VMD Tcl script that draws the C-alpha trace (Angstrom):
set ca {
  {137.94 143.28 105.89}
  {141.24 142.07 104.30}
  {139.57 142.53 100.63}
  {138.51 146.20 101.92}
  {141.84 146.66 102.54}
  {143.15 145.58 99.35}
  {140.65 147.38 97.67}
  {141.56 150.62 98.97}
  {145.23 149.86 98.18}
  {144.25 148.91 94.51}
  {141.98 152.37 94.36}
  {145.08 154.38 95.69}
  {147.55 153.11 93.74}
  {145.51 153.42 90.70}
  {144.38 156.91 91.17}
  {147.88 157.84 91.36}
  {149.13 156.07 88.42}
  {146.57 157.66 86.20}
  {146.23 161.06 87.89}
  {147.60 163.36 85.02}
  {145.36 161.80 82.41}
  {145.93 160.92 79.29}
  {147.11 164.24 77.19}
  {148.20 164.54 73.82}
  {152.12 165.94 73.31}
  {152.44 169.40 72.05}
  {155.14 170.07 70.15}
  {156.77 173.51 69.99}
  {157.11 175.27 66.45}
  {160.37 175.34 64.77}
  {162.10 178.77 64.73}
  {163.01 179.59 61.23}
  {165.77 182.35 61.35}
  {165.12 184.86 58.33}
  {168.59 185.32 55.99}
  {170.12 187.88 56.73}
  {171.81 190.01 53.80}
  {175.35 191.25 54.00}
  {175.85 195.28 54.05}
  {177.58 195.12 50.63}
  {174.29 193.63 49.14}
  {172.59 197.08 48.16}
  {176.01 198.11 46.57}
  {176.32 195.13 44.11}
  {173.93 196.71 41.75}
  {175.33 199.95 41.21}
  {178.27 198.59 41.07}
  {177.81 196.63 38.31}
  {175.38 198.59 36.29}
  {178.33 201.58 36.71}
  {181.09 198.89 35.16}
  {178.48 198.10 32.45}
  {178.15 201.93 31.52}
  {181.90 202.72 31.57}
  {182.48 199.72 29.66}
  {179.54 201.09 26.93}
  {181.32 204.39 27.11}
  {184.75 203.07 26.47}
  {183.73 201.66 23.32}
}
mol new
graphics top color blue
foreach p $ca { graphics top sphere $p radius 0.5 }
foreach p [lrange $ca 0 end-1] q [lrange $ca 1 end] { graphics top cylinder $p $q radius 0.2 }
display resetview
């Protein structure tokens, strides 16, 4: 009878220890934010072009 009680106790302890099973860890993807351009980014090229045209016209 003692062996039966010991076997039942070990079975309960083992089943709770392995209740979840072995699961591989899930890696969440890293969040990468896109590079944001400044609001003046679209006006730099036309201003440089205007500067080059003005320098060429002055010569």
